[in-house]
C-alpha positions as CSV (number, residue, x, y, z in Angstrom):
1,M,-19.4,-44.2,17.2
2,K,-22.3,-43.2,14.9
3,K,-21.6,-42.5,11.2
4,T,-23.0,-39.0,11.6
5,T,-20.5,-38.3,14.4
6,I,-17.6,-39.5,12.3
7,V,-18.7,-37.3,9.4
8,L,-18.9,-34.3,11.7
9,L,-15.5,-35.0,13.1
10,V,-14.0,-35.3,9.6
11,M,-15.7,-32.0,8.6
12,A,-14.4,-30.4,11.7
13,A,-10.9,-31.7,11.0
14,C,-11.0,-30.3,7.5
15,F,-12.3,-27.0,8.8
16,L,-9.4,-26.8,11.3
17,S,-6.9,-27.7,8.7
18,A,-8.2,-25.0,6.3
19,Y,-8.2,-22.5,9.2
20,A,-4.6,-23.4,10.1
21,R,-3.5,-22.9,6.5
22,A,-5.3,-19.6,6.4
23,Q,-3.6,-18.5,9.6
24,Q,-0.3,-19.7,8.2
25,A,-0.8,-17.6,5.2
26,Q,-1.3,-14.3,7.2
27,W,1.2,-11.6,6.1
28,Q,3.2,-9.8,8.7
29,A,4.7,-6.4,7.9
30,I,8.0,-5.1,9.1
31,P,7.2,-1.6,10.4
32,L,9.0,1.3,8.7
33,T,8.1,4.2,11.0
34,A,11.6,3.8,12.5
35,L,14.6,1.5,12.2
36,D,13.7,-0.5,15.4
37,A,13.1,-3.7,13.4
38,F,16.7,-3.8,12.4
39,N,19.9,-4.7,14.3
40,N,22.2,-1.7,14.8
41,P,21.4,0.1,11.5
42,G,24.2,2.2,10.0
43,K,24.0,5.9,9.3
44,N,23.6,5.2,5.6
45,W,20.0,4.0,6.3
46,S,17.2,6.5,7.0
47,I,13.3,6.6,7.2
48,A,11.3,8.7,4.7
49,A,7.9,9.0,3.2
50,D,9.0,8.7,-0.4
51,A,12.1,9.0,-2.6
52,A,12.8,11.2,-5.6
53,V,15.2,9.9,-8.3
54,D,16.1,11.3,-11.8
55,Y,15.7,8.2,-14.0
56,N,18.0,9.5,-16.6
57,G,20.4,11.6,-14.6
58,T,22.7,11.4,-11.6
59,P,22.5,8.4,-9.2
60,A,21.3,10.6,-6.4
61,I,18.3,9.7,-4.2
62,T,16.4,12.5,-2.4
63,P,14.2,11.6,0.6
64,V,10.8,13.1,1.2
65,A,10.1,13.8,4.8
66,G,7.9,11.3,6.7
67,T,7.8,7.6,7.3
68,G,6.9,4.4,5.4
69,I,10.0,3.7,3.4
70,I,13.7,3.1,4.1
71,I,16.5,4.7,2.1
72,N,20.1,3.6,1.7
73,T,22.4,6.5,0.8
74,V,25.9,5.4,0.1
75,G,28.4,7.8,1.6
76,T,32.2,8.1,2.1
77,G,32.2,6.3,5.5
78,T,31.0,2.9,6.5
79,N,28.1,1.7,4.5
80,S,26.5,-1.1,6.4
81,H,23.9,-3.7,5.5
82,L,20.4,-3.6,7.1
83,I,19.7,-6.7,9.2
84,T,16.4,-7.7,10.6
85,N,16.0,-8.7,14.3
86,T,13.6,-11.4,13.2
87,Q,15.1,-14.8,12.1
88,F,13.6,-16.7,9.2
89,G,13.6,-20.3,7.9
90,D,11.2,-21.2,5.1
91,V,9.6,-18.0,4.2
92,E,7.6,-16.1,1.6
93,L,8.9,-12.6,1.3
94,E,7.4,-9.6,-0.5
95,L,8.8,-6.1,-0.8
96,E,9.0,-3.1,-3.1
97,F,12.3,-1.4,-4.1
98,M,13.5,1.6,-6.1
99,M,16.8,1.7,-7.9
100,V,18.8,4.7,-9.0
101,K,20.7,4.9,-12.2
102,G,23.6,2.3,-12.2
103,S,22.7,1.1,-8.6
104,N,23.5,-2.3,-7.2
105,S,22.0,-3.9,-4.1
106,G,20.6,-7.3,-3.0
107,V,18.2,-9.2,-0.8
108,Y,19.9,-11.9,1.2
109,L,17.6,-14.6,2.6
110,Q,19.0,-15.8,5.9
111,G,21.8,-13.3,5.3
112,R,23.3,-15.9,3.0
113,Y,21.5,-16.4,-0.3
114,E,21.2,-13.4,-2.5
115,V,18.5,-12.3,-5.0
116,Q,20.3,-9.6,-6.9
117,L,18.9,-6.1,-7.3
118,F,20.5,-4.0,-10.0
119,D,19.6,-1.3,-12.5
120,S,19.1,-3.7,-15.4
121,W,16.7,-1.5,-17.2
122,M,16.4,-2.3,-21.0
123,K,19.2,-5.0,-20.9
124,P,18.0,-7.7,-23.4
125,N,20.0,-10.6,-22.1
126,P,20.4,-10.5,-18.3
127,S,22.9,-12.5,-16.4
128,F,23.0,-13.7,-12.7
129,A,24.3,-10.2,-11.8
130,D,21.2,-8.5,-13.1
131,C,17.9,-7.8,-11.3
132,G,16.2,-11.0,-10.3
133,G,19.3,-13.1,-10.7
134,I,20.5,-15.6,-8.0
135,Y,24.0,-14.3,-7.4
136,Q,26.9,-16.6,-7.9
137,R,29.0,-18.4,-5.3
138,W,32.7,-17.7,-5.0
139,N,35.8,-19.7,-4.2
140,E,39.1,-17.8,-4.2
141,A,41.0,-21.1,-4.4
142,L,39.7,-21.9,-7.9
143,P,41.6,-20.6,-11.0
144,G,40.5,-17.5,-13.0
145,E,36.9,-17.3,-14.0
146,E,36.1,-20.5,-12.2
147,K,36.2,-18.6,-8.9
148,G,32.6,-17.6,-9.5
149,Y,30.1,-20.4,-10.1
150,Q,26.4,-21.5,-9.8
151,G,25.0,-18.0,-10.5
152,V,21.5,-18.2,-12.2
153,A,20.3,-15.6,-14.6
154,P,16.6,-14.5,-14.5
155,L,14.4,-16.2,-17.1
156,M,13.8,-12.7,-18.6
157,N,14.5,-9.1,-17.8
158,A,11.5,-7.7,-16.0
159,A,13.3,-4.7,-14.5
160,K,11.8,-1.2,-14.6
161,A,13.5,2.2,-15.1
162,P,15.3,3.9,-12.2
163,G,13.1,5.9,-9.9
164,L,10.1,3.6,-10.3
165,W,8.8,1.2,-7.6
166,Q,9.4,-2.4,-8.4
167,K,8.0,-5.5,-6.7
168,L,9.9,-8.6,-5.6
169,L,8.2,-11.8,-4.3
170,V,10.4,-14.7,-3.1
171,K,9.4,-18.2,-2.0
172,F,12.4,-19.6,-0.2
173,H,13.2,-22.9,1.5
174,A,15.9,-22.9,4.1
175,P,18.5,-25.8,4.2
176,K,17.5,-28.8,6.3
177,F,19.7,-30.5,8.9
178,N,19.5,-33.9,10.7
179,D,19.7,-34.4,14.5
180,K,23.5,-34.3,14.2
181,G,23.5,-30.9,12.6
182,E,24.5,-32.4,9.2
183,K,22.9,-30.7,6.1
184,I,20.5,-33.1,4.4
185,Q,18.9,-30.7,1.9
186,N,20.2,-27.6,0.2
187,A,18.5,-24.2,0.4
188,Y,16.4,-23.5,-2.7
189,F,14.3,-20.8,-4.2
190,E,10.9,-22.3,-5.1
191,A,10.0,-19.2,-7.1
192,V,11.1,-15.6,-7.5
193,Y,8.8,-13.0,-9.2
194,L,10.0,-9.6,-10.4
195,N,7.2,-7.1,-11.2
196,G,4.7,-10.0,-11.4
197,V,6.9,-12.1,-13.8
198,L,8.4,-15.5,-12.8
199,V,12.1,-15.1,-13.2
200,Q,13.4,-18.0,-11.0
201,Q,11.9,-21.4,-10.4
202,Q,13.2,-24.3,-8.3
203,V,16.8,-23.0,-8.0
204,A,19.0,-24.8,-5.4
205,V,22.0,-23.1,-3.8
206,T,24.6,-25.4,-2.4
207,G,25.9,-22.8,0.0
208,P,26.0,-19.0,0.7
209,T,26.4,-16.8,-2.3
210,R,29.2,-14.3,-2.8
211,S,29.5,-11.5,-0.2
212,S,27.0,-13.0,2.1
213,Y,26.7,-11.7,5.6
214,F,27.3,-15.2,7.0
215,T,29.6,-17.9,5.5
216,D,28.0,-20.9,7.3
217,E,24.6,-22.4,6.9
218,Q,21.9,-22.6,9.5
219,P,18.2,-23.5,9.8
220,Q,17.3,-19.8,10.4
221,G,18.8,-16.4,9.7
222,P,17.8,-12.7,9.3
223,L,16.8,-10.9,6.2
224,V,19.7,-8.7,5.1
225,L,19.4,-5.8,2.7
226,Q,22.7,-4.9,1.0
227,G,23.8,-1.3,1.7
228,D,27.4,-1.0,0.5
229,H,27.0,-0.9,-3.3
230,G,24.5,1.8,-4.3
231,N,21.6,4.0,-3.4
232,V,18.3,2.1,-3.1
233,A,14.9,2.4,-1.3
234,F,12.6,-0.2,0.1
235,R,9.0,-0.2,1.3
236,N,6.1,-2.6,2.0
237,I,8.3,-5.3,3.4
238,K,6.2,-8.3,4.6
239,Y,6.5,-12.0,5.1
240,R,4.6,-15.1,5.9
241,A,5.2,-18.8,6.4
242,L,5.4,-20.8,3.2
243,V,2.1,-22.4,2.1
244,P,2.5,-25.7,0.3
245,P,1.9,-25.0,-3.4
246,A,-1.4,-26.1,-4.9
247,K,-1.3,-29.1,-7.1
248,M,-0.7,-27.9,-10.7
249,E,-2.7,-29.1,-13.6
250,D,-0.9,-30.9,-16.5
251,A,0.2,-28.1,-18.9
252,G,-0.4,-30.5,-21.8
253,D,1.2,-29.4,-25.1
254,N,4.0,-26.8,-25.3
255,P,2.7,-23.3,-25.6
256,I,2.5,-21.6,-28.9
257,V,4.5,-18.4,-28.7
258,I,5.0,-15.6,-31.2
259,S,8.6,-14.2,-31.1
260,T,9.7,-10.8,-32.2
261,E,13.5,-11.5,-32.1
262,G,13.8,-11.3,-35.9
263,K,11.3,-8.7,-36.9
264,P,8.2,-6.7,-35.6
265,Y,4.8,-8.4,-35.5
266,L,1.2,-7.2,-35.4
267,L,-1.6,-9.6,-34.4
268,R,-5.3,-9.2,-34.2
269,S,-6.9,-11.2,-31.4
270,F,-9.4,-11.3,-28.5
271,L,-7.9,-10.2,-25.2
272,N,-9.0,-10.5,-21.5
273,Y,-9.1,-7.1,-19.9
274,G,-10.1,-7.4,-16.2
275,N,-13.5,-9.1,-16.3
276,K,-14.2,-8.2,-19.9
277,K,-13.3,-9.9,-23.2
278,L,-12.2,-7.4,-25.8
279,T,-12.9,-8.5,-29.4
280,H,-11.2,-5.8,-31.5
281,V,-7.7,-5.8,-30.2
282,I,-4.4,-5.5,-32.1
283,S,-1.0,-6.1,-30.4
284,G,2.4,-4.9,-31.6
285,G,5.7,-6.5,-30.7
286,Y,9.2,-5.3,-31.6
287,P,12.7,-6.7,-31.4
288,N,13.6,-4.3,-28.6
289,Q,11.1,-6.2,-26.4
290,V,8.7,-3.2,-26.1
291,N,5.1,-4.4,-26.8
292,Y,1.6,-3.0,-26.6
293,S,-2.1,-3.8,-27.1
294,Y,-4.6,-1.3,-28.7
295,D,-8.4,-1.4,-28.7
296,L,-9.5,-0.7,-32.3
297,K,-13.1,0.2,-31.2
298,E,-12.1,2.8,-28.6
299,G,-8.8,4.2,-29.9
300,A,-7.3,3.2,-26.5
301,L,-3.8,2.0,-25.7
302,I,-4.9,-0.6,-23.1
303,Q,-1.6,-2.2,-22.0
304,V,2.1,-2.3,-22.5
305,W,4.8,-4.7,-21.5
306,R,8.5,-5.4,-21.8
307,G,9.9,-8.8,-22.7
308,P,8.6,-11.7,-24.9
309,F,5.6,-11.0,-27.1
310,L,2.5,-13.2,-27.0
311,D,1.3,-16.7,-26.0
312,V,-1.3,-17.6,-28.7
313,T,-2.0,-21.2,-27.6
314,D,-5.7,-20.4,-27.1
315,M,-5.9,-19.2,-30.7
316,W,-4.5,-22.4,-32.3
317,H,-4.6,-25.3,-29.8
318,E,-7.4,-27.7,-30.7
319,R,-10.2,-25.6,-32.2
320,G,-8.7,-22.3,-30.9
321,E,-12.2,-21.3,-29.8
322,P,-11.2,-18.7,-27.1
323,Q,-9.2,-16.7,-29.7
324,L,-7.2,-15.2,-26.8
325,A,-3.7,-13.8,-26.9
326,K,-1.9,-13.6,-23.6
327,P,1.0,-11.1,-23.1
328,L,4.3,-12.4,-21.8
329,G,6.7,-10.3,-19.7
330,A,6.1,-7.5,-17.2
331,L,2.6,-6.3,-18.0
332,M,1.4,-2.8,-17.2
333,V,-2.4,-2.3,-17.6
334,L,-3.7,1.1,-18.8
335,S,-7.2,2.3,-19.5
336,D,-9.6,0.9,-22.1
337,A,-11.7,4.1,-22.2
338,P,-11.6,6.4,-25.3
339,S,-8.5,8.6,-25.5
340,L,-10.3,11.7,-27.0
341,V,-13.4,13.2,-25.5
342,V,-15.2,16.6,-25.7
343,L,-15.8,17.9,-22.2
344,G,-18.3,20.6,-21.4
345,S,-16.2,21.6,-18.4
346,L,-13.3,20.2,-16.5
347,D,-15.7,18.9,-14.0
348,A,-17.4,16.6,-16.5
349,P,-16.8,12.9,-16.1
350,W,-14.7,11.0,-18.6
351,P,-16.9,8.4,-20.4
352,D,-16.1,4.7,-20.2
353,S,-16.7,4.0,-23.9
354,V,-17.8,5.3,-27.3
355,P,-21.1,4.0,-28.7
356,F,-20.2,1.1,-31.0
357,D,-21.8,2.6,-34.1
358,D,-20.3,6.1,-33.5
359,F,-16.7,4.8,-33.9
360,H,-15.6,4.1,-37.4
361,N,-12.3,2.3,-37.7
362,K,-10.4,3.2,-40.9
363,G,-7.6,0.6,-40.6
364,Y,-3.9,1.3,-40.1
365,V,-0.7,2.2,-42.1
366,L,2.8,0.9,-41.4
367,D,5.9,2.9,-41.9
368,A,9.3,1.6,-42.9
369,N,9.9,0.3,-39.4
370,R,6.5,-1.4,-39.2
371,F,5.3,1.2,-36.7
372,A,1.5,1.5,-37.0
373,S,-0.6,4.6,-37.5
374,Y,-4.2,3.7,-36.5
375,E,-6.9,5.8,-38.2
376,Y,-10.5,6.3,-37.2
377,E,-13.4,8.8,-37.3
378,V,-15.5,9.7,-34.3
379,G,-17.6,12.8,-33.6
380,G,-16.9,14.4,-36.9
381,M,-13.2,14.3,-36.6
382,H,-10.5,12.2,-38.2
383,V,-7.8,10.8,-35.9
384,V,-4.4,9.3,-36.7
385,D,-2.9,7.6,-33.7
386,K,0.7,6.5,-34.3
387,I,2.4,4.1,-31.8
388,S,6.1,3.5,-32.1
389,T,8.9,2.0,-30.0
390,P,12.0,3.8,-31.5
391,Q,13.8,3.5,-28.2
392,A,14.0,0.6,-25.7
393,T,13.1,3.1,-23.0
394,G,9.4,2.7,-23.8
395,L,6.8,3.8,-26.3
396,T,6.0,7.0,-28.2
397,R,2.5,8.0,-29.1
398,E,1.6,10.7,-31.7
399,I,-2.0,11.8,-32.2
400,T,-3.1,14.0,-35.1
401,V,-6.7,15.3,-35.1
402,T,-8.3,16.8,-38.2
403,G,-11.5,18.8,-37.6
404,A,-11.0,19.0,-33.8
405,P,-14.0,20.6,-32.0
406,A,-13.7,23.0,-29.2
407,N,-13.0,21.6,-25.7
408,L,-11.5,18.4,-27.1
409,Y,-9.2,16.7,-24.5
410,F,-6.8,13.8,-24.8
411,R,-6.4,11.7,-21.6
412,V,-2.8,10.7,-21.3
413,A,-3.2,8.7,-18.0
414,T,-5.5,7.9,-15.2
415,A,-4.3,6.5,-11.9
416,G,-4.7,6.7,-8.2
417,K,-1.7,9.1,-8.0
418,I,0.0,11.2,-10.6
419,Q,3.0,13.4,-9.6
420,D,4.2,16.3,-11.6
421,L,8.0,16.0,-11.7
422,G,8.6,19.2,-13.8
423,K,9.5,19.8,-17.4
424,G,6.6,17.8,-18.7
425,L,7.6,14.6,-16.8
426,Y,5.0,12.8,-14.6
427,A,5.3,9.8,-12.4
428,V,2.1,7.8,-12.7
429,N,0.3,5.3,-10.4
430,D,2.6,5.8,-7.4
431,R,5.7,5.7,-9.6
432,S,4.8,2.7,-11.6
433,Y,5.7,4.4,-14.9
434,Y,6.6,7.8,-16.4
435,V,4.9,10.0,-18.9
436,Q,7.0,12.6,-20.7
437,L,5.0,15.2,-22.6
438,A,6.6,16.7,-25.7
439,A,7.8,20.3,-25.5
440,G,4.9,22.7,-25.8
441,A,2.2,20.3,-24.5
442,K,0.6,21.5,-21.3
443,G,-0.5,18.8,-18.9
444,I,-3.7,19.3,-16.8
445,T,-4.2,17.2,-13.8
446,R,-7.6,16.9,-12.3
447,Q,-9.1,14.9,-9.4
448,T,-12.1,12.7,-10.0
449,P,-14.0,10.9,-7.2
450,T,-11.9,7.8,-7.7
451,D,-8.7,8.8,-9.5
452,T,-6.3,11.5,-10.8
453,E,-6.3,12.2,-14.6
454,L,-3.6,13.7,-16.8
455,L,-5.3,15.6,-19.7
456,V,-4.0,17.7,-22.6
457,L,-6.3,20.2,-24.4
458,V,-6.1,19.4,-28.2
459,E,-5.5,22.7,-30.0
460,P,-6.4,23.1,-33.7
461,S,-3.1,22.3,-35.3
462,T,-1.3,20.0,-37.8
463,T,1.4,19.3,-35.1
464,P,0.8,15.9,-33.5
465,L,0.2,15.7,-29.8
466,T,3.1,13.6,-28.6
467,Y,4.2,11.9,-25.4
468,N,6.5,9.1,-24.3
469,L,5.5,6.3,-22.0
470,I,8.6,5.2,-20.0
471,W,8.9,2.2,-17.7
């Protein structure tokens, strides 16, 4: 055989292997236009287009007519689990879920191994029973507290507020058996991500977790969504065969992390924002694990997150040349455009930036709690932008403008979808987070060619324009 032929055959084999991996990686969705994908669903399960939840009120869940999501409404009768007709072995599963206040549910891989879903919002030290935990096993024959064992808490609490959509990604390996049916390898979770944060890694389970649908172990089993503990909604359920993980590079030295467990911390750094590198950024972190980053050359709140503060390895390792700080925890990216703009009309587009030389940063002042008030001048006005985290629910922003011109607007949020929930409360970015305007502030929603914006007209006043960001 000629050398050229051998090379072509090798290339073809590599191409087919890559094609096979690509085919293996194709996602398949579980349709949610009806309950046909599930085995004998109970009356507690229904199809809807969306769900409405009061994040700080009753644990009710109100369906919105249509299709695309499934809702579990716990009643006084039998409250059954939802069981797929499809059986799974090794699988990568992705879905979104919405909790109500105080709710409890779970996702059972193969109907046997539970990733816990729970309203764990703001809990600083989660256990196995919190959202993202691998639920414990149970043995009634053991004494006292020893009955429960092998539960694994999430690495951090990445849970959002009730009524917001949250994302779960699970990479699961089924138990393995020999030709005699004897188990030769335990089931294990390669990784579990909650809202984009790694909360479980390489966790083996020696058998079914507590309250599993099946008590034995098999090579395959259905996906089971728990329906007997609390109101919950699901959407965008999809799965694919596990793709072998790519070879990881050696992480080298331990990361350098700034902690805010003892006291608040403010840090100047560079920051990657999409495909841009921002050079005038300050980040604030607080003991209640609510953190933010602020662009000092735009007056923009560019991101918030809950959890640990910053990885600053790239600022100190070797020469620290990148000067980058990397947020830890469940990150929520906002806009890096200026917050205050004069609009000739409500049809005028919002600018992407302020000319560099037109924006004059005047520094910041800290109050007794080390909450920062950022001061700057732009367009003939003086702005004080105070950002605080007095509650673990989220972040409070107070903007005071001196010398405000006519038709000055403050952009509170921009997203693909903004829902007015009444009384100054808005659900932003398809229920990714909430905005609560202070009493008296009048929100204006307007549609742009690409997004929806929430604006407030800045009136000449000494009263700060105030809103809360809740997630």
